[in-house]
N, C-alpha and C positions, 0 to 999 in steps of 0.2 A: 756678208761680210762680217770679220773678225773685229772682237772689241781692240785688238790692237793696231787695226787698219784705221778705224775710226778715231782714235786719240792721237794717231801720227798725221791723219790727214786735215784735220781741223786746224787752220791757220789763223782764223779770225778771232778766236777766243783764247783765254789763258786754259793752260792744262788742267788747271785746278776746276774750273767752269765745265770744262768738258767731262773731266771725271765724274764731278757733281750730276751732271745732266744724265750721264749714261747710268751711273748708279742707282738715281732715281727711278729711270724709266725700268729698269731692269730687276729693280726691288732687291739690290745688292747693297752691302758694305763696301765702304771705298776700298776696304782690305780684301773683299770676297772679289771685287772686281779686277784688281791688279793680279791677284792669285789666279784667276780664270781668264786672263787677257788674251788667250787664244782660242776663246768659244766664239763659236759662230751665231750670230742674231737672226732669227727667221725673220721675213719680210714685214709682218706687222708690227714686230718690235724696233727693228730698223727704223721703219717710217715715223715711228711714234719716238724715236731719239732723233731724228732729221726735224721734227716740228718742235721739239723741246730745244734745240740748238738754234733754231730760226727765231723763236722767242727770244733768247738770250743776244743773240747778234742783234736784233732789232732794239735791245736796251733793257728790257725786261731784266730786274735782277732775279738773280738764281732764286734766292729764297721764297720769291713770290710764285715762282715756275713750281718750285717743289712743296712749297707750304711749309718747310720747315728751316730753322735756323739753329743751330748750336750756341749757347749761351752758358758759361760757367759749369761745362761738360752736362748741361742738360738740353733736350730737343726741344725746341718751341714751337708752338705753331703760330705762323705768322700769315697775313694776308696783307692788301693795300689798304687796310684801314688803320693800319698799324704801322710805327717804324719799324726796321729791321734792327733787331739789337745788335750793338757795336762792341767788341771787345774792351775799348776805351772806358766803356761803360763799368766794366767789371771791377774798375779801380775804385768806384763809389761802392761797391756792393762790398769788395775787401774792406774798405774803410768803416763801412758800417757793422762788419762782423767783426772787427777788433773791438768796436765800441760796446757792441751788444753782448758778444762773447757767443760760445756755443752750447753752452750746458743748459739750454732750456728754459733762459730766467723769464721770469714774467715783466716783461718791457712791451710797453704799448707803442706800435709803429705806424707811420704814416706815410704811404707810397703815393705822393703826389705827381699826376700825369703819368700813370701807371701804363698805359699803352697795352703792349704784349702781356704785360705783369713781370716781366723779367726781373726787375730789381726787387719787388715785394716777395715774389714767390721764391726767389731763391734765398731771401733774407727769412722767409718762414720755414722753409725746409732746414736750412742750418743753424739759424738759432733757435729754433722751436718757438718764437713768437708770434701772437697775433699782429696781423697786419690790416690795415685798412688801406685798400686800393682804389684812387680816385682818379677820376678822367672825366673830361667834358663830353667824351664821344662815347656814346651807349654801344654803338657797333665794336668800338676799341674793348670795353669792358666785357662784351662776349667773347672776345678772343682770349682776354685774360682769363676770364673763369674757366674757360675751356681749358687753358694751360693749368691753371691750378687743379685741376680735377685728374687732368693726365700725369702729374708730378706727384700728385698725392698730397696736396697741402689745402684743400677745399675746407676743411674743417678750421683752418688758422688763417684763412683771408676772408675778407667781406669787401663787397664792392660797391661803390656809389658813385653815381653820376653826377657831377657837380663842376660848375666853372670855379677852379681852384677852391678856397674855402667855403662858397657860397652855401653850401648844405653841411658843412661840418660846425655844429654850435661850439660855442665858445664853451670852456669849462675847466676841468683841471687840466686837459691837454695832454697832449702824447711826449713820451720820453726822448723818441727820436722819429724826426720827419726827413725824410727822404725826397728829392724831387730832381727829374731830368724835364725840365720844360724847355719850351721853344726858344733858342738863342740867337737863330741866325739872322742878323740884319739885313736891312735893304739892300745896301751896298756890296754884300755878301752874296746874294741870291745866284747872280749868274756865274760864279766862281765856284758854285757846287758843280758835281758831276753830273753829267745829264740823265742818268738813269735815277738818280736821286731827286732831282727837279721834277722830273717826268711821271713818276710812278709813287714817290713814296709822300705820304699825306702833309702836304702844304702847311695846315694847320699845327702839327707836332712839330715843325720845323723854324716857319718864320716868326720869330720874337718881336716884330715891330721895327720901325724906321731904323732904331739904333741898335735894336738886337736884345735890348733890356727890359722892354716896357713890361713883359709878361713877369717877368722877375721883381719889378718895382711894385706890381699889385701884389705877387704873393709875400713880400717881406713886409709890405704895410699890415697885413692882416696875419702875419706869422706870431705877434707876440700873445693873442687871447687863444693860440693852439697849441703852444710849446710850453711843456712843464717849467718852472724853473730849476736850472740844473742841467736843462736837457741840452739834446744836440740836433742841429741841422746838417743835411750834408746836400750839397748842390752840384749838379754838373754843369760846367762851364764851357766856353769855346777859347777864349785867347787870355793872355795875361792882361790884355785892357779890360776885360770882362772881371777878371779875378780882383782887378783894383776897383772898379766901379760898383759891382755887386757886393765885393768884401765890404767897401764903403757903407753900403746900406746894413748890413748886417751889424756892422759895427755901430752904425746911427742908432740902432736899438738895442745897444747896450750888450752886445754878444762880443766874446773874443774869437778871433778866427784866424785859421791855418788854410794854407793851400798845398794840394797836393798835385804832384805831376804825372801824367801817364808816362807808358814806356818811351814815348817818341820825345819826353821833354815838354810838351805841352802841358801848362797849367790846367788842370782839367776839374779838378774838384775843390770846392770850398767847403769846410768843417767850420760851423758855428758853435759854440758853447756859451750857454747861458751861464 
């Protein structure tokens, strides 16, 4: 069977998913695949493609099948131990880089709830800053550490297993603190896409009955960990959370701005001390 026939014959999945699956099995870039679209696959490769497509039809996210997800033009290793990096999270990274700059400034950065390391690693690479990456999951930190090595910032990243600030000592604090913490409320859980609910780690998504309980704990301990005049950037999920969590930040004396993502959703809170 030719690649063209596979792409044309698969009706249960998006073309993007099919191209991604076939590219992965054939060890080709998407551009190479489309260039060689009339190539014929041998039986072993065809069976591997069918298995891969079958997993995707069953609901398993393509990133967990391939083990790779692109974020900020870098390829990140992902596993079911970490959330799959989302395009909207790039807004937080963009805002962080505006604040830190890209000239190798000596700015101390904390990435709270690092997961795959996507946020902290990109900041370390583009800003040249030293980043402490924190997560409650040791398995997630192993994924993040692998990504730091593959992207070339192992020397500028440090990984700490901690429940929020539990293992982070109070002291001079950090210049910039970044956080993408769980913010899905109980009432929103069943509205998530099935592949998210069934495959991605619940602990990285579920933020408590109201969706803001993890951020409440985070903000409570923030004053002892952020330098005076520092910045905190938080990913959130709605305008209601922008108001509620923004109110928490104002309650500890920060000025707060809200940044929208490309779909117009209020996505990032920027607090300044």
